[in-house]
C-alpha positions in Angstrom: 88.7 85.9 126.9 86.7 87.6 124.2 88.6 89.4 121.4 87.2 91.7 118.8 88.5 91.9 115.3 87.7 93.4 111.9 88.1 91.7 108.5 90.3 94.2 106.7 90.3 94.3 102.9 93.9 93.8 101.7 93.3 93.7 98.0 90.2 94.2 95.8 90.2 92.7 92.4 87.8 91.8 89.6 88.5 88.1 90.1 89.3 87.8 93.8 89.3 90.0 96.9 91.6 89.2 99.8 90.8 90.0 103.5 92.7 89.3 106.7 91.6 89.6 110.4 92.9 92.6 112.3 92.5 92.2 116.1 91.6 95.4 118.0 94.7 97.1 119.4 97.1 95.3 117.0 99.0 97.1 114.3 99.1 94.2 111.8 96.6 91.8 110.3 97.1 88.1 110.8 98.5 87.8 107.2 100.9 90.7 107.8 102.2 89.0 110.9 102.9 85.9 108.9 104.8 87.9 106.3 106.8 89.7 108.9 107.8 86.5 110.6 109.1 84.8 107.4 110.1 87.5 104.9 113.7 87.8 106.0 114.1 84.2 107.0 116.7 82.5 104.8 115.6 79.0 105.6 111.9 79.6 104.8 112.3 82.2 102.1 111.8 79.7 99.3 108.7 78.3 101.0 107.3 81.8 101.4 108.0 82.4 97.7 105.9 79.3 96.8 103.0 80.7 98.9 103.3 84.2 97.5 103.4 82.7 93.9 100.3 80.7 94.6 98.5 83.8 95.9 99.4 85.6 92.6 97.9 82.6 90.7 94.8 82.7 92.8 94.4 86.5 92.1 94.4 85.7 88.4 92.4 82.5 88.4 90.1 82.7 91.4 89.9 80.6 94.6 89.9 77.0 93.4 90.3 73.9 95.6 93.3 72.7 93.6 95.4 75.5 94.9 94.9 74.5 98.6 95.1 71.6 101.0 92.0 71.0 103.1 92.5 71.7 106.8 90.2 72.0 109.7 87.0 70.1 110.0 84.5 68.9 107.4 82.1 71.7 108.2 84.4 74.7 108.0 86.2 76.4 105.1 89.7 76.3 106.5 92.4 75.5 104.0 96.2 75.9 103.8 98.7 77.0 101.3 100.7 75.6 99.7 98.8 72.8 97.9 99.6 69.1 98.2 101.7 69.1 95.1 104.2 71.6 96.5 106.6 70.5 99.2 107.0 73.0 101.9 106.9 72.9 105.7 105.6 76.5 105.9 101.8 76.8 106.1 99.5 79.7 105.6 96.0 79.1 106.8 93.0 80.7 105.2 89.3 80.7 104.7 88.0 80.0 101.2 84.7 81.9 101.5 83.8 81.6 97.8 85.5 81.4 94.5 85.9 85.2 94.7 86.6 85.8 98.4 89.7 84.7 100.3 90.5 85.4 104.0 94.2 85.0 104.8 95.0 84.1 108.4 98.3 83.3 110.0 100.5 80.3 110.0 104.0 78.9 110.6 106.3 76.0 110.2 104.6 72.6 110.4 107.0 70.2 112.1 104.4 67.8 113.4 102.2 65.3 111.6 99.1 67.4 112.1 98.5 71.0 112.9 96.6 69.9 116.1 99.9 68.7 117.6 101.5 72.2 117.4 99.9 74.6 119.8 100.6 77.7 117.6 99.4 76.2 114.4 96.3 74.8 116.2 95.5 78.3 117.5 95.8 79.7 113.9 93.4 77.2 112.6 91.0 77.5 115.6 90.9 81.3 115.1 89.8 80.9 111.5 87.3 78.3 112.4 85.7 80.7 114.9 85.7 83.5 112.3 84.2 81.1 109.7 81.4 80.2 112.2 80.5 83.8 112.7 80.5 84.6 109.0 78.2 81.6 108.3 75.8 82.7 111.0 75.7 86.2 109.5 75.4 84.8 106.0 72.4 82.7 107.1 70.8 85.8 108.7 71.7 87.9 105.5 73.8 90.2 107.7 76.8 89.5 105.5 76.4 89.0 101.8 78.9 88.5 98.9 78.4 90.8 95.9 81.0 90.1 93.2 84.3 89.9 95.0 83.3 91.9 98.1 81.9 91.0 101.5 79.1 93.4 102.5 77.8 93.9 106.0 79.3 94.3 109.4 82.7 92.7 109.3 83.5 93.2 113.0 83.4 90.1 115.2 83.9 89.0 118.8 85.5 85.6 119.2 86.4 83.7 122.3 90.1 83.1 122.6 
């Protein structure tokens, strides 16, 4: 099934801008769905606090590898929060497009050794991998460019689900 989405700008800053996919017909972006799922959860509230704290640091210092754990495949830009140094079972998956552009996806509780073993987490990562592929194709064709902290061009996509 083909789904269309738009990369919605959530925050624009001088150091980092943050985007999140919004699927057509849905009210919330992928990141907003993540927040809604865990913001009132007593068990994972501290983990969400770690992730939100890390996002605040990223907004002040830029998108740096040390803030993330690498996920996905070697050819994509999928990463997860929190970083290796922080212990948490809650994962937020994202695309580190550049040192100034971050795309926040969705995530959840990681209870398996790898995200691939959990159907929901695997879908979160695969969605970002498909978005990353489309962005790279458009970057190569100069249809999407990065100017400062902003993505410019057509930020609407179709991905196969």
